[in-house]
C-alpha positions as CSV (number, residue, x, y, z in Angstrom):
1,X,0.0,0.0,0.0
2,X,1.1,3.5,-0.8
3,X,-0.2,5.3,2.2
4,X,1.1,8.9,2.4
5,X,3.5,8.4,-0.5
6,X,3.6,11.8,-2.2
7,X,4.0,12.5,-5.9
8,X,3.2,10.7,-9.2
9,X,5.6,8.1,-10.7
10,X,4.6,8.3,-14.4
11,X,6.0,4.8,-14.9
12,X,9.6,6.2,-14.9
13,X,12.7,5.9,-12.9
14,X,13.5,8.6,-10.4
15,X,16.1,10.3,-12.7
16,X,13.8,10.2,-15.7
17,X,11.0,11.7,-13.6
18,X,13.2,14.4,-12.3
19,X,14.4,15.3,-15.8
20,X,10.9,15.4,-17.1
21,X,9.6,17.7,-14.4
22,X,12.7,20.0,-14.7
23,X,12.1,20.2,-18.5
24,X,8.4,21.1,-18.0
25,X,9.1,23.8,-15.4
26,X,11.9,25.3,-17.5
27,X,9.7,25.4,-20.6
28,X,6.9,27.0,-18.5
29,X,9.2,29.8,-17.3
30,X,10.6,30.3,-20.8
31,X,7.3,30.3,-22.7
32,X,4.8,31.4,-20.0
33,X,2.4,28.5,-20.9
34,X,2.8,24.8,-21.9
35,X,0.5,22.1,-23.1
36,X,0.9,18.6,-21.5
37,X,-1.1,15.9,-19.9
38,X,-3.2,16.7,-16.8
39,X,-1.2,14.5,-14.5
40,X,2.1,16.0,-15.6
41,X,0.7,19.5,-15.4
42,X,-0.5,18.9,-11.8
43,X,2.9,17.6,-10.8
44,X,4.8,20.4,-12.6
45,X,2.6,23.0,-11.0
46,X,3.8,21.9,-7.5
47,X,7.4,22.5,-8.4
48,X,6.9,25.6,-10.4
49,X,4.9,27.3,-7.6
50,X,7.6,26.5,-5.2
51,X,10.2,28.1,-7.6
52,X,8.1,31.2,-7.9
53,X,7.9,31.5,-4.2
54,X,11.7,31.3,-4.1
55,X,11.8,34.0,-6.8
56,X,9.7,36.3,-4.6
57,X,12.1,35.8,-1.7
58,X,15.0,36.7,-4.0
59,X,17.9,35.9,-1.6
60,X,21.1,33.9,-2.5
61,X,19.8,30.7,-1.0
62,X,16.6,31.0,-3.0
63,X,18.6,31.4,-6.2
64,X,20.6,28.3,-5.4
65,X,17.5,26.3,-4.7
66,X,16.0,27.4,-8.1
67,X,19.2,26.5,-9.9
68,X,18.8,22.9,-8.7
69,X,15.6,22.7,-10.8
70,X,16.1,25.3,-13.6
71,X,19.6,24.8,-14.8
72,X,19.7,27.5,-17.5
73,X,20.9,30.8,-16.1
74,X,18.8,32.9,-18.6
75,X,15.6,31.2,-17.4
76,X,16.6,31.6,-13.8
77,X,17.3,35.3,-14.2
78,X,14.0,35.7,-16.1
79,X,12.2,34.1,-13.1
80,X,13.8,36.4,-10.6
81,X,13.7,39.6,-12.8
82,X,10.4,39.3,-14.7
83,X,8.1,36.5,-13.4
84,X,8.4,36.7,-9.6
85,X,7.9,40.5,-9.3
86,X,4.4,40.1,-10.9
87,X,3.3,37.9,-7.9
88,X,4.8,39.8,-5.0
89,X,1.5,40.5,-3.3
90,X,0.1,37.0,-3.9
91,X,0.4,34.1,-1.5
92,X,0.5,31.1,-3.8
93,X,-1.8,30.1,-6.7
94,X,0.4,31.5,-9.4
95,X,-0.6,29.0,-12.0
96,X,-3.7,27.6,-13.6
97,X,-4.5,24.3,-15.3
98,X,-7.1,24.5,-18.1
99,X,-8.2,21.1,-19.3
100,X,-8.5,21.1,-23.1
101,X,-9.1,17.9,-24.9
102,X,-8.1,14.2,-25.1
103,X,-5.0,13.4,-27.2
104,X,-5.9,11.6,-30.4
105,X,-3.4,8.7,-30.2
106,X,-3.9,7.5,-26.7
107,X,-6.9,9.6,-25.5
108,X,-4.9,11.0,-22.6
109,X,-6.5,14.1,-21.1
110,X,-4.5,17.2,-22.1
111,X,-4.2,20.5,-20.2
112,X,-2.6,23.9,-20.6
113,X,-0.5,25.0,-17.7
114,X,-0.2,28.8,-17.6
115,X,0.4,31.8,-15.3
116,X,-2.7,33.4,-13.8
117,X,-1.9,36.7,-15.4
118,X,-1.1,35.2,-18.9
119,X,-3.8,37.1,-20.8
120,X,-2.9,40.5,-19.2
121,X,0.8,39.9,-20.0
122,X,0.3,38.9,-23.6
123,X,-2.8,40.9,-24.6
124,X,-3.4,44.4,-23.2
125,X,-7.1,44.9,-22.3
126,X,-9.4,47.9,-22.6
127,X,-8.3,51.2,-24.0
128,X,-4.7,50.1,-24.5
129,X,-5.8,47.2,-26.6
130,X,-8.0,49.4,-28.8
131,X,-5.1,51.8,-29.3
132,X,-2.8,49.0,-30.1
133,X,-5.3,47.6,-32.6
134,X,-5.7,51.1,-34.2
135,X,-1.9,51.3,-34.5
136,X,-1.8,47.9,-36.2
137,X,-4.5,48.9,-38.7
138,X,-2.5,52.1,-39.5
139,X,0.7,50.1,-40.0
140,X,-1.1,47.5,-42.2
141,X,-2.7,50.2,-44.4
142,X,0.7,52.0,-44.7
143,X,2.4,48.7,-45.6
144,X,-0.3,48.0,-48.2
145,X,0.1,51.5,-49.7
146,X,3.9,51.0,-49.8
147,X,3.5,47.6,-51.6
148,X,1.1,49.1,-54.1
149,X,3.4,52.0,-54.9
150,X,6.3,49.6,-55.3
151,X,4.3,47.5,-57.7
152,X,3.3,50.6,-59.6
153,X,6.9,51.7,-59.9
154,X,8.0,48.3,-61.1
155,X,5.2,48.1,-63.8
156,X,6.1,51.7,-64.9
157,X,9.8,50.7,-65.3
158,X,8.8,47.6,-67.3
159,X,6.7,49.7,-69.6
160,X,9.4,52.3,-70.2
161,X,11.9,49.5,-71.0
162,X,9.5,47.9,-73.5
163,X,8.4,51.1,-75.2
164,X,11.7,51.8,-77.0
165,X,11.8,48.2,-78.3
166,X,8.6,48.7,-80.2
167,X,9.7,51.9,-81.9
168,X,12.9,50.4,-83.3
169,X,12.4,49.3,-86.9
170,X,13.7,46.0,-88.0
171,X,16.1,45.7,-91.0
172,X,15.1,48.6,-93.2
């Protein structure tokens, strides 16, 4: 019996399981959201939330604890500089698991593991979003106008090149 035995085994050895979870947590910190199975997402969330708590503390011991899981220095510095400051006033619950679908091949339940503030970080809401949308429309219309003028210039150049050829008389 497995009374009070904590954690999922995933049918792997301890080293394989450790590498799997390290990779999931590193990918989460790097990309802000990952898609994986529900069981792996639940297990990765435990470790990732602990790492974010270390990031909020920000002392040397916390950095060393995080480096045992997240081995890339760039991702570790991103955690301490960008991710952890977003959650300073929050006591846990930094991540959400959204169940999506069943995987086609083995019908495993899939989920998206993402930060609570994922939408606000990626997509500005309200007035800022409307302004950003208006700026995009202006840029797109300017790009279209530039393309049209470039096409018009090219066609004009082709016509000027072809025009002298028609006027030249052959062999008389």
